[in-house]
Steps between C-alpha positions, in 0.01 A plus 500: 500500500667214310558642150163671537329187637377537858666254737644547846864591550539177701382279216699694238823442695427130544418472130842635402671248726279214378575580137875513566483161673316348201749597228650153456155338522375730224798411280415129518134570425603695189721213383209258525271743315749517214512119474120473497468788253739323264277191502189705431656710221643189333157333505331807349754502220504126433119482499489793254260715702330753271259790538245277328510280810335779702178510295169442677319181402133470598247221523631148544863591446570205274739702281685687775860464384615774741365305797683192374820701453483631858470146630795396283708779655407388853590140423832605344604718795417233756642207307163327479307320226191718516319774687150630565489879548146635511293793626231239576719382789392768744749457787770276635244306702285454188798380295590251774140381534475443124833317502407271787156441351649413163757255633314324782212256466284327766715254693828682421723622781634853536799536734632840609860458616550864606253480787163668517426707186386861480159580650306530174638165378355329807153581371592367156621175655216481752688509830331833572172658397170336412519482121322210331753526216831443681743226400408299808130515408599389150662187644867603493708385797716759673809471718779732605849468646630784715836660451768451762580859579548640152611173340311224322461181701664287233483172692130543579430587136679191374332277756154624403561457129611140555167415673269558203480700179460877532369667184615853576756648738461873559752752627419855607810711442391808694426496869137608473364600839741275690810576704729279291745637248427478131662211315802559279544327166790301646270356769223433247750319278598263782134423573420437132795262467380308807146469361611389153743249647220315679199575276606617152142509365375736772426847363678781686326839505655813647291797610743764373305810608732786604811304398547560126834660400617538860767239420672405176323161490132405512329175610498349149878543489531255791249237392153631590233375259295819524502829686221751540461868583315828463549782251416751774822406673852484358443419133239769432740776614209738556389487135275194510160587648402137563604150404693194606734246349610135511830379354616141460468172315280511190261223610453664840432842346239342270320342798498835678377679186213253462401571858502872428306478171350167390610144413648466151513880476774585749739775399321574172224698672527838667506852358774727632272787610752744345751417775785365289703822480487542878582132556802514267619829646448382858704186439771706327522738799461232768872442580554873556181541703579197715846646566341827611270309731787299650692822565195659660454202731870478595495873576184456709653216699810704583302816576276316745798330664664836554173627649505216754273246327737208460239226438526535126520217248701485289767725648620762258815304408343152484438312178157578357284260301181705484389863528337464843638674809355427843521700821374353828364806679350319803232766530170535317510880507847510345394261224198715418705821505774353281250389238333840513841658445556287190163620369599860574823446306319364194429684173134396483241561775765617744221693674320177596536337843510119505296330770518134611216285373393153397624374164372199302731202546682640805438375858592825680411867446746653251650844463597566140671802345536524122488841337567344163430572134378142456255425779658268754819449297772372731791587272418860584587611852247348736478363851255279681473274800264299716389653828646221715831448685781565423329773294721459197505752217541331161639760265583461133530688176629831376500576128815709544750510783458874553123475545540194720752677719280808542196288586685303766633819657148638528384172659769518768407858583134405532570200721724705732264801503777723365420829333688629197738790541340791319 
């Protein structure tokens, strides 16, 4: 028993060692959370957030001052001109699709400089799937430049931009389902400077999913024109039940808003569906929740290393720029068991057993574990992975460190077929 929670004696001993090893890592995470919290609290105060901003507005939403105040807070925190924060943006993929659709016209060129994007974005672009509504079908040109290891290929980027005008350069901060490391703000800053040096009019968009508040700077702080993400990841903090956001230049946000609603209507339309209190509260709690997640993932990395699974990324003491932790398990059965263990360690539907299956937008069968309060929310402890070599578990989330720690311990026990000590 581990404080009344059933885990094996083996895992409990490793957990104590892992936690001791992570003390200095945890201290740095807490320092970053304090810096991010200070930015959020200052914005709430300077924007004069009031209880009247939480009131539900129905119908068209033309008079939704609370919605407008929330977007002002987002823009203030991220040092941007404007923001679009809406429950009508239903996921990170949807927010990105709306952004790309709002900024790109037939004949424009989209260039990804972080290599191949996440699986669901391939269908949006048109490099995968059979949709008649992809960007490629719409007449947008698409190119990509691979990373060199985990670094941007600056010379190749510059050379391509000198050839002909590129309307939009896109960067995916998180690794997605690839084996590369996620991209730090320092690396993104170097890439943005290179792009602007050669092609200052090119719009730079950063897919910021999983990255918010993991560092003390965000993409707009280093020159990005817009960045995009999901409220069911970092910035919702478990309170937001849906939604997505875009933050950046005012003219860009207006183009995106018109794509979401209608031309000449833009940001003026869209009732808040009584979500404003949860959106404000989620954003307020986000730095603390992200810190808990980062601690959970650092603990998991060290625990698995101590258990003999050294193919973890990042390592427990490496710099983190998103909330994703990967473990190459090199065995389909271990991947399935680990995900089942995460489900068993969850607060919701812990009695369910995940099974691999086909998922829309994914090329391989997926195993997904998410016993979450918000269905599918990846800022709550969850784990998934494609059933293909090297059978990598992609783990993220944890609303509190204590719950994250307990869930990971249960997952290790399940993967190793260890029984709790009664």
